[in-house]
C-alpha positions, -999 to +999 in steps of 0.1 A: -535+543-385-568+537-396-577+509-418-610+494-433-616+457-421-638+434-430-635+396-424-662+369-442-678+336-433-664+324-396-640+351-394-665+377-390-670+361-353-634+375-342-643+411-350-677+412-337-688+430-367-725+431-378-716+443-417-684+434-431-660+460-431-654+487-401-630+514-394-600+499-371-571+510-355-542+491-362-502+499-357-488+515-385-455+489-386-483+457-385-483+434-413-514+413-421-505+384-404-497+401-371-535+421-374-545+383-375-530+372-348-537+398-324-573+394-334-574+356-322-575+344-359-560+311-354-534+302-380-545+292-418-578+307-411-573+328-434-569+321-470-570+355-486-562+386-476-576+417-500-562+451-498-581+475-522-595+446-537-563+432-548-549+400-533-522+407-505-499+384-494-500+382-455-466+401-450-481+430-466-480+462-446-514+479-448-511+515-452-535+544-439-571+541-456-569+508-470-596+483-475-587+450-464-609+418-467-600+387-448-614+353-464-616+320-451-607+288-466-638+280-489-661+249-487-688+227-499-705+201-512 
């Protein structure tokens, strides 16, 4: 099934994308947590998962057409 998957900050490198958000094929029964693991993103690197502009738990199972955004921990000084 196709979803739109975007990552920000340091996470962008795991998707190899030039712009946040790209159509991606994922298995229909995979949670966001499982998708993150398949992408090789280490545990704890995703602070927020947004689906269709609403924060979701990493155990959420996306539906076809969902717009998923992965956001790393925010730091600054």
